[in-house]
N, C-alpha and C positions, 0 to 999 in steps of 0.2 A: 366450714366449721364456724359456729357462732362464737362470739367473744366469751359467752358464758362457758362454752365447752373448752375454749382455749385457756381460760383462766383456771378452770378445774384441772386441766391437763398440766398447766404450768406449776400448780401447787403439788403435783405428784412428786416433784423433786424434794419438797420438804417432808412429805408423808408417803414414802414409797410403798409401805405395806398397806396403808389405808386408802390409797388413791382409788382403787376399784370399789371402795366402800362408801363413796360419796352418797349421802342420803338425800333423796328428793322428797321434799315436803310441800304439798299443796292441797287445795280444797277450800272449803268454807272456813270462816273464822273459827267456828266451833271445832271443826276437824283439825284446823291448823294448830290450835292450842293443844289439843290432845296429841297430835303427831309431834309437835315441838318438844313436848316433855319426854317423848320416847326417842327422839333423834339423838344419835351419838356420833362421834367421829369429829375429826378436825375440820372437815369441809362439809357444810350442810347447805343444800339448795333450798331456798325458801320461796314461797309464793309472794311475788312483788305486790300484788293487789292487797294482801292482808298485812304484810310486814314492812313494805317500803324499801326492800332491798332483795337482791337475788341470791347472794351467797353470804354465808355466815362462817367465818374462818377463825378457829381458835388456835393460837400459837403460844409456844413457850416464850418467855422474854428473850432468850438467846436466838430465837428464830424471827424476831420482829423486824430487824433490819433487812434480812433476806426477803421476807414477805413484802416489804415496801419496795425493794428492788424489783421483784417479780411484777408487782402492779405497775411500777413506773415503766418497765420495759413493754408492758401491754397498753401504754398510753392512758393510764388512770391518773386522775388528779386527786389531791387530798381535799376533802370537804371540811372535816372537823376532827378534832380529838377531844375526848372528854373522859371523865372518870365515873365509876360507880363504886360506892363504898359498901363493902360486905363485912360489917363488924363481927357478925357471928362466925364467919369463916376466917376472920382476921386477914382479909385480903382487900386490895384495891384493884379494880378491873379498869384497864384503859381500853377505850373503844375508839377505833379509827374508822372513819367513813371515807370511802373512795368512790369515785364515779368517772364516767367518760363523757367527753364533749360531743362525740359523734352520734349518729343516729342509731348505732348499735348499742343502745343504752344498756348498761349493766352496773348496778350498784353493789358494792362489796363492803361488808363490815368485817374488820379484823379485831379480835379481842385477845387480850393477854392479861394475866393476873400477876400481882407482885405482893409480897408480904406487907400487911398494913402497918406494922411497927417500923419498917424501914423500906418504904416504897421507892424502888429504883428501876428504871428502864433505860435502854439505850436510846439516844436521840435518833430521829430519822431526818434531821435537818440537812444532812449531807446529801440526801436523795431528793427530798422535797423541802426547798427553802421556805415555802409557805407554812411548814409545820412549826416554824419558829414561835410565832405568837400563840398557836394552839397549845404547844407544850408549856409555854410560860403561863397561860391561863390555867391549864390543868395542874401545874405546880402550885399556883396561887390557891386554887380552890380545894385541891385534894392532897397536896403535899408530895406529889410524885416528883422525884429528882430524875431528870433526864441526863444521864451520863454522856458527856461529850457535847452538850448543848453549848453554843458559842456565847450566849448571853442570858443565862437563866436568872434574870432579875425580875422582881414583881412587875406585872403588867397592869393589874387593876387594883391591887391592894397597896397600902402604904409600905414603904421600903422596910420599916421596922416591924411589920406584922409577923407575929409568931403563932398564927392560927390559920386554920384552913376551913372556911365557913361552910363547905359542902360535905364535910364529914358528918355522919349521922349523930355523933356524940358532941358536936359543937354547940356551945351555948354562948349567947352574946353577953 
């Protein structure tokens, strides 16, 4: 069984009803864009050549820590955490990128959304210590508070900064 199949199978725990409904999306860039807009479900297989990752997994904030635990158990490492501001939807999306070191390459994106007016997510630093500075950076730029973070102080902004420069309504 490939690591992609093992990862999909492992996420069946979080999504038992949808596990059999994992959507495979591949093809040319034009086909990919069209299929992406039609793809639904929490676990979507993507074409690596057109997207740069193999699995796109959407979780609720309360499933985030368990998703990180699943990926850690499968020997994934954290590459990055960033945010996306969705002002019309009044949400902030946190995007977590994971990969593996071995030759059985599999890149996974985990996404979760939180209300824009009070963006809070649980920290994953207890699982991935390397998430520490990624969460601090995401807090700096998007204002996401990572509950349970051991040292959520500014990483790149001044300590007295009361702004988040990557929010779409930010003005200097």
